[in-house]
KOLVOBA-544015 format. One record per residue: residue number from 1; x, y, z of N, C-alpha, C in turn; residue in one letter. Coordinates in steps of 0.1 Angstrom, whole numbers. Example, Ala and Ser with C-alpha at 12.3 -4.5 7.8 and 13.67 -1.06 7.14 Angstrom:
1|132|-57|78|123|-45|78|132|-33|78|a
2|128|-22|71|137|-11|71|129|0|79|s
! end
This chain:
1|8|-12|0|0|0|0|9|13|0|m
2|2|24|-1|10|37|-2|18|39|11|a
3|29|47|9|38|49|20|32|57|32|k
4|26|68|29|22|78|40|7|79|42|k
5|-1|74|32|-15|77|33|-23|66|39|s
6|-34|70|45|-44|60|49|-51|56|37|k
7|-52|43|35|-59|37|23|-70|28|27|t
8|-78|24|17|-89|15|19|-89|6|7|r
9|-90|-7|9|-91|-17|-2|-103|-14|-10|a
10|-102|-17|-23|-114|-16|-32|-117|-29|-38|t
11|-130|-31|-41|-135|-43|-47|-131|-44|-62|a
12|-130|-55|-67|-128|-56|-82|-139|-49|-89|p
13|-135|-41|-99|-144|-33|-107|-148|-20|-101|g
14|-143|-16|-89|-146|-4|-83|-143|8|-91|a
15|-133|7|-100|-128|18|-108|-140|23|-117|e
16|-149|14|-121|-160|18|-129|-169|28|-121|k
17|-172|25|-109|-180|34|-100|-173|48|-99|i
18|-160|48|-96|-153|60|-95|-152|68|-108|f
19|-152|61|-119|-152|68|-132|-166|75|-134|l
20|-177|68|-131|-190|73|-132|-191|86|-123|i
21|-186|85|-111|-187|97|-102|-179|108|-108|k
22|-167|105|-113|-158|115|-118|-165|122|-130|a
23|-171|114|-139|-178|120|-151|-190|128|-146|e
24|-197|124|-136|-209|132|-131|-204|145|-125|n
25|-194|144|-117|-189|157|-111|-183|166|-122|f
26|-176|161|-132|-171|169|-142|-183|176|-150|l
27|-193|168|-153|-204|174|-160|-211|185|-152|k
28|-212|183|-139|-218|193|-130|-208|206|-131|a
29|-195|203|-130|-186|215|-131|-187|222|-144|a
30|-188|215|-155|-189|222|-168|-202|230|-169|q
31|-213|224|-164|-226|231|-164|-225|244|-155|e
32|-218|243|-144|-217|254|-135|-208|265|-142|a
33|-198|261|-149|-190|271|-157|-199|278|-167|i
34|-207|271|-174|-216|277|-184|-225|287|-178|e
35|-229|285|-165|-238|294|-158|-230|304|-150|k
36|-217|304|-151|-209|314|-144|-210|312|-129|r
37|-212|300|-124|-213|297|-110|-199|291|-106|n
38|-190|300|-103|-176|296|-101|-174|287|-89|w
39|-181|289|-78|-178|281|-66|-183|266|-68|d
40|-195|264|-72|-198|250|-75|-190|243|-86|p
41|-186|251|-96|-177|246|-107|-164|241|-101|a
42|-158|249|-93|-145|245|-87|-146|233|-78|a
43|-157|234|-69|-159|222|-60|-161|209|-67|s
44|-170|210|-77|-173|197|-85|-161|193|-92|a
45|-153|202|-98|-141|199|-105|-131|192|-96|g
46|-129|196|-84|-120|190|-74|-125|176|-71|i
47|-138|174|-70|-143|161|-67|-142|151|-79|h
48|-142|157|-91|-140|149|-103|-125|144|-103|a
49|-116|153|-99|-102|149|-98|-100|138|-88|i
50|-105|139|-76|-103|129|-66|-109|116|-71|i
51|-121|116|-77|-127|103|-81|-119|97|-93|n
52|-113|106|-101|-105|101|-112|-92|93|-107|s
53|-86|99|-97|-75|93|-90|-79|80|-83|c
54|-90|80|-76|-95|68|-70|-98|57|-80|d
55|-103|61|-92|-105|51|-102|-92|44|-106|a
56|-81|53|-108|-68|47|-112|-62|38|-102|m
57|-63|43|-89|-57|35|-79|-65|22|-76|s
58|-78|23|-78|-87|10|-76|-83|0|-87|a
59|-81|5|-99|-78|-3|-111|-64|-10|-109|k
60|-54|-2|-106|-41|-7|-107|-35|-11|-93|f
61|-41|-7|-82|-35|-10|-69|-45|-17|-60|l
62|-57|-18|-63|-68|-24|-55|-70|-17|-42|s
63|-66|-5|-41|-70|4|-29|-70|18|-34|y
64|-75|27|-25|-76|41|-28|-73|49|-15|r
65|-71|61|-17|-68|70|-5|-80|71|3|h
66|-79|71|16|-90|71|25|-88|81|37|a
67|-78|89|37|-75|98|48|-83|111|47|g
68|-82|119|57|-89|132|58|-81|142|50|s
69|-68|141|49|-60|150|42|-59|146|27|d
70|-66|153|19|-67|149|5|-54|149|-3|h
71|-44|155|3|-31|154|-4|-25|140|-4|f
72|-31|132|5|-27|118|5|-29|111|-8|g
73|-39|116|-16|-41|111|-30|-28|111|-38|v
74|-20|121|-36|-7|122|-43|2|110|-40|l
75|2|106|-27|10|95|-23|6|82|-30|d
76|-8|81|-31|-13|69|-38|-10|69|-53|v
77|-13|81|-59|-10|82|-73|4|79|-77|v
78|13|83|-68|28|80|-70|31|65|-70|a
79|22|57|-65|24|43|-65|19|36|-77|q
80|13|43|-86|7|37|-98|18|31|-107|l
81|17|19|-112|27|12|-120|26|16|-135|p
82|28|29|-137|27|33|-151|41|36|-157|l
83|42|32|-170|55|33|-176|59|48|-179|a
84|50|56|-182|53|70|-186|54|79|-173|d
85|66|80|-168|68|87|-155|66|102|-158|k
86|69|107|-170|67|121|-172|52|125|-172|d
87|44|116|-178|30|119|-178|25|118|-164|e
88|29|109|-156|25|108|-142|29|120|-134|l
89|41|125|-137|46|138|-130|37|149|-133|k
90|33|151|-146|24|162|-150|10|160|-144|k
91|5|148|-143|-8|146|-136|-7|149|-122|i
92|3|145|-115|5|148|-101|5|163|-99|k
93|12|170|-108|12|185|-106|-2|191|-107|r
94|-10|186|-117|-23|191|-118|-32|188|-106|r
95|-30|176|-101|-38|171|-89|-34|180|-78|v
96|-21|182|-75|-17|190|-64|-22|205|-65|a
97|-21|210|-77|-26|224|-79|-41|226|-75|r
98|-49|216|-79|-63|217|-76|-66|214|-61|s
99|-59|204|-56|-61|201|-42|-57|212|-33|l
100|-47|220|-37|-42|231|-30|-53|242|-28|d
101|-63|242|-37|-74|251|-36|-86|246|-29|s
102|-86|233|-26|-98|227|-20|-104|234|-8|k
103|-96|236|2|-101|242|14|-106|256|12|n
104|-98|264|3|-102|277|0|-116|277|-7|d
105|-117|268|-17|-130|267|-25|-142|264|-16|v
106|-140|254|-7|-151|248|0|-154|254|14|e
107|-144|260|20|-146|264|34|-143|279|37|y
108|-135|286|29|-131|300|32|-142|310|29|d
109|-141|321|35|-151|332|34|-149|341|22|d
110|-147|336|11|-147|344|-1|-151|335|-13|y
111|-155|342|-24|-160|335|-35|-149|332|-45|l
112|-150|321|-52|-141|317|-62|-142|326|-74|v
113|-131|330|-80|-131|338|-92|-132|329|-104|r
114|-135|335|-115|-136|328|-128|-123|321|-132|e
115|-112|327|-131|-99|321|-136|-96|308|-128|g
116|-96|309|-115|-93|297|-108|-103|286|-110|p
117|-116|289|-111|-126|279|-114|-124|272|-127|a
118|-121|280|-137|-118|274|-150|-106|266|-150|k
119|-96|270|-143|-83|262|-142|-86|248|-136|q
120|-94|248|-125|-97|236|-118|-105|226|-127|i
121|-114|232|-135|-122|224|-144|-114|219|-155|v
122|-105|227|-160|-96|222|-170|-87|211|-165|s
123|-82|212|-153|-74|201|-147|-82|189|-146|d
124|-95|190|-142|-104|179|-140|-106|172|-153|a
125|-108|179|-164|-110|173|-177|-97|165|-181|e
126|-86|171|-179|-73|164|-183|-71|152|-174|a
127|-74|152|-162|-71|141|-153|-81|130|-156|i
128|-94|133|-158|-103|123|-162|-100|117|-175|l
129|-95|125|-184|-91|119|-197|-79|109|-196|s
130|-70|113|-187|-59|104|-184|-64|91|-178|w
131|-73|92|-168|-78|80|-162|-85|71|-172|a
132|-93|77|-181|-101|69|-191|-91|63|-201|l
133|-80|70|-204|-71|64|-213|-64|51|-208|k
134|-62|51|-195|-55|40|-189|-65|29|-185|h
135|-77|32|-182|-87|22|-177|-95|17|-188|i
136|-99|25|-198|-107|21|-209|-99|23|-222|k
137|-88|16|-225|-80|18|-237|-88|15|-250|p
! end
């Protein structure tokens, strides 16, 4: 299992459920962008990212991150047995950037601006695309 993160075993095929969740969150994020609702767009985008990472770890590791610190997702993603380490490094950078905003987006006393919301949704699109590429070739 991952070095630093609390993890939970996943059942065979769980990646399919996580992909459905990721796709649904991404769709909600994209719809919120269209309506210029930046806070729900950013929040749904972050959840699409987390579920995309859970899909990948469920598929390739048979466990997922289960800790309260969402940055533990990065420890689990680092364990993925993927040949393209440069691609993995880029994905981890995108995940980290969006997770860095999670508390601000969901709990702080200010509204998300357009630029950060669009960046998070863009990252969510790229990360889900990455997961789909590896899970559904």
